[in-house]
C-alpha positions as CSV (number, residue, x, y, z in Angstrom):
1,M,8.5,-7.9,-3.9
2,A,11.2,-6.0,-2.0
3,T,14.5,-7.8,-2.1
4,D,15.2,-7.1,1.5
5,G,12.0,-8.7,2.7
6,T,10.2,-5.5,3.6
7,P,6.5,-5.3,2.7
8,E,5.5,-3.8,-0.6
9,F,3.5,-0.6,-0.3
10,A,0.7,-2.2,-2.3
11,A,0.5,-5.1,0.2
12,K,0.2,-2.6,3.0
13,R,-2.6,-0.7,1.2
14,C,-4.3,-4.0,0.4
15,G,-4.2,-5.1,4.1
16,E,-5.6,-1.8,5.2
17,A,-8.5,-2.1,2.6
18,I,-9.3,-5.7,3.8
19,A,-9.2,-4.6,7.4
20,R,-11.6,-1.7,6.7
21,L,-14.1,-3.9,4.8
22,R,-13.9,-6.6,7.5
23,T,-14.5,-3.9,10.2
24,L,-17.4,-2.4,8.3
25,R,-19.1,-5.8,8.2
26,G,-18.5,-6.3,11.9
27,W,-16.6,-9.6,11.4
28,S,-13.8,-10.9,13.5
29,R,-10.7,-12.2,11.8
30,A,-11.8,-15.7,12.6
31,Q,-15.1,-15.2,10.8
32,L,-13.3,-13.9,7.7
33,I,-10.8,-16.8,7.8
34,I,-13.6,-19.3,7.9
35,R,-15.1,-17.6,4.8
36,L,-11.7,-17.4,3.1
37,Y,-11.2,-21.2,3.5
38,N,-14.5,-21.7,1.6
39,E,-13.2,-19.5,-1.2
40,L,-9.7,-21.0,-1.6
41,P,-9.2,-24.5,-3.2
42,P,-7.2,-26.8,-0.9
43,E,-4.5,-27.1,-3.7
44,D,-3.9,-23.3,-3.5
45,P,-0.3,-22.7,-2.3
46,N,-1.5,-20.3,0.4
47,Y,-4.2,-22.7,1.8
48,E,-2.0,-24.1,4.6
49,S,-0.6,-20.8,5.7
50,I,-4.0,-19.0,6.1
51,S,-4.7,-18.3,9.7
52,E,-5.8,-15.4,12.0
53,T,-2.1,-14.6,12.5
54,W,-1.6,-14.5,8.7
55,L,-4.6,-12.1,8.4
56,A,-3.4,-9.9,11.2
57,R,0.0,-9.6,9.4
58,L,-1.8,-8.7,6.2
59,E,-4.0,-6.1,7.9
60,N,-1.2,-4.6,9.8
61,G,1.0,-4.1,6.8
62,R,3.6,-6.8,7.6
63,M,2.9,-9.1,4.6
64,V,5.7,-8.9,2.0
65,K,3.4,-9.7,-1.0
66,V,-0.1,-10.9,-1.6
67,Q,-0.9,-13.0,-4.7
68,R,-3.7,-12.0,-7.0
69,Q,-5.8,-15.2,-6.4
70,T,-5.6,-14.6,-2.6
71,V,-6.8,-11.0,-3.1
72,E,-9.7,-12.2,-5.3
73,A,-10.5,-14.9,-2.7
74,L,-10.5,-12.3,0.1
75,C,-12.9,-10.2,-2.0
76,R,-15.3,-13.2,-2.5
77,A,-15.0,-14.0,1.2
78,L,-15.9,-10.5,2.2
79,R,-18.8,-10.6,-0.3
80,C,-17.5,-7.4,-1.9
81,S,-19.7,-5.4,-4.3
82,P,-18.1,-4.7,-7.7
83,Q,-17.1,-1.3,-6.5
84,E,-15.5,-2.7,-3.4
85,R,-13.7,-5.3,-5.4
86,A,-12.3,-2.7,-7.8
87,W,-11.2,-0.6,-4.8
88,V,-9.4,-3.5,-3.1
89,L,-7.7,-4.5,-6.4
90,L,-6.6,-0.9,-6.9
91,Y,-5.1,-0.7,-3.4
92,A,-3.4,-4.1,-4.1
93,D,-1.9,-2.7,-7.3
94,R,-3.8,-5.2,-9.4
95,N,-5.6,-4.4,-12.6
96,V,-9.3,-5.0,-12.2
97,L,-9.7,-5.9,-15.9
98,V,-7.4,-8.9,-15.9
99,D,-7.5,-12.1,-13.9
100,A,-4.6,-14.3,-12.8
101,E,-5.1,-17.1,-15.4
102,N,-5.9,-15.2,-18.7
103,E,-4.2,-12.8,-21.0
104,P,-5.7,-9.3,-21.2
105,T,-8.5,-9.0,-23.9
106,P,-8.4,-6.3,-26.5
107,A,-11.3,-4.6,-24.6
108,A,-9.3,-4.7,-21.4
109,E,-6.3,-3.2,-23.1
110,A,-8.5,-0.4,-24.6
111,L,-10.2,0.3,-21.3
112,T,-6.9,0.4,-19.5
113,F,-5.6,3.0,-22.0
114,V,-8.8,5.1,-21.7
115,M,-8.8,4.9,-17.9
116,D,-5.2,6.0,-17.9
117,R,-5.9,9.0,-20.2
118,L,-9.1,9.8,-18.4
119,Y,-7.3,9.9,-15.0
120,A,-4.3,11.9,-16.4
121,E,-6.3,14.5,-18.4
122,A,-9.7,14.7,-16.6
123,G,-8.9,13.3,-13.2
124,D,-9.3,16.6,-11.4
125,L,-12.7,17.2,-13.0
126,L,-13.9,13.7,-12.2
127,S,-12.6,14.0,-8.6
128,A,-14.5,17.3,-8.2
129,M,-17.7,15.7,-9.4
130,V,-17.4,12.7,-7.2
131,E,-16.5,14.7,-4.1
132,Q,-19.6,16.9,-4.5
133,Q,-21.7,13.9,-3.5
134,P,-21.6,12.4,0.0
135,T,-20.1,8.9,0.0
136,S,-23.4,7.3,0.9
137,A,-25.0,8.8,-2.2
138,Q,-22.3,7.5,-4.6
139,D,-24.2,4.6,-6.1
140,E,-23.1,2.9,-9.4
141,L,-25.4,5.1,-11.5
142,A,-24.0,8.4,-10.1
143,L,-20.4,7.1,-10.6
144,F,-21.2,6.1,-14.2
145,E,-22.7,9.5,-14.9
146,A,-19.8,11.4,-13.4
147,T,-17.3,9.3,-15.3
148,A,-19.3,9.7,-18.6
149,A,-19.3,13.5,-18.1
150,A,-15.5,13.5,-17.6
151,L,-15.1,11.2,-20.6
152,E,-17.3,13.5,-22.8
153,Y,-15.0,16.4,-21.7
154,L,-11.9,14.4,-22.7
155,I,-13.4,13.4,-26.0
156,E,-14.3,17.0,-26.9
157,H,-10.8,18.2,-25.9
158,H,-9.2,15.5,-28.1
159,R,-11.7,16.3,-31.0
160,Q,-10.7,20.0,-30.9
161,A,-7.0,19.2,-30.7
162,T,-7.3,16.8,-33.7
163,Q,-9.3,19.3,-35.7
164,A,-6.7,22.0,-35.0
165,Q,-3.9,19.7,-36.0
166,Q,-5.7,18.7,-39.2
167,A,-6.3,22.4,-40.2
168,Q,-2.6,23.1,-39.6
169,Q,-1.5,20.1,-41.7
170,A,-3.9,21.2,-44.5
171,Q,-2.5,24.7,-44.4
172,Q,1.1,23.3,-44.6
173,A,0.1,21.1,-47.5
174,Q,-1.4,24.0,-49.3
175,H,1.8,26.1,-48.9
176,A,3.9,23.1,-50.0
177,Q,1.7,22.6,-53.1
178,Q,1.9,26.3,-54.0
179,A,5.7,26.3,-53.6
180,A,6.0,23.2,-55.8
181,S,3.8,24.7,-58.6
182,G,6.1,27.7,-58.8
183,Y,3.6,30.1,-57.3
184,V,5.2,32.1,-54.6
185,V,3.4,34.5,-52.5
186,A,4.8,37.9,-53.4
187,T,5.8,40.4,-50.8
188,P,4.1,43.8,-51.5
189,M,6.5,46.5,-52.8
190,Y,5.6,48.9,-50.0
191,A,6.8,46.3,-47.5
192,L,10.2,46.1,-49.3
193,R,10.6,49.9,-49.4
194,R,10.2,50.1,-45.6
195,T,12.9,47.6,-45.0
196,R,15.5,49.5,-47.2
197,T,15.7,52.6,-45.1
């Protein structure tokens, strides 16, 4: 949260994502608020402050911060698909692999690392593959296939780098072993004669 009370960029992006999904569904703010009340338990600290004015502030980027459980409740209220939920959580700067009440699992930690490396090292390739398809054709299977292809590229790249590193280490070990055994690679005499002139 910004110390001066200005909205976080993530809260602005989250509000824009919520507004976009609500508009795509053709719902008014009042309709979404009714659904949101059904998703939030009455003991939730935000329950009393939820209103159309609150939603308008969120959608217009005037909310300072949005809690994880509120973002999740908004996703449920909007009946988000898994892809839409992941998109909203990304825009809200929340990790899709972790929930508010539990510690990250080893699988979540591994997937977070792999996603980070995939995005950093093969993100351009993945973006190009995803952009080739119209948005309407991007179903889950197509996204899985594009991601798998980018991951295969990343695996092969790392495999080749590991093999090159292992070959270099083996060569260094061989030279070290030869030096330790007293065997030194001799420089040919003709090479020495050339350097004396």
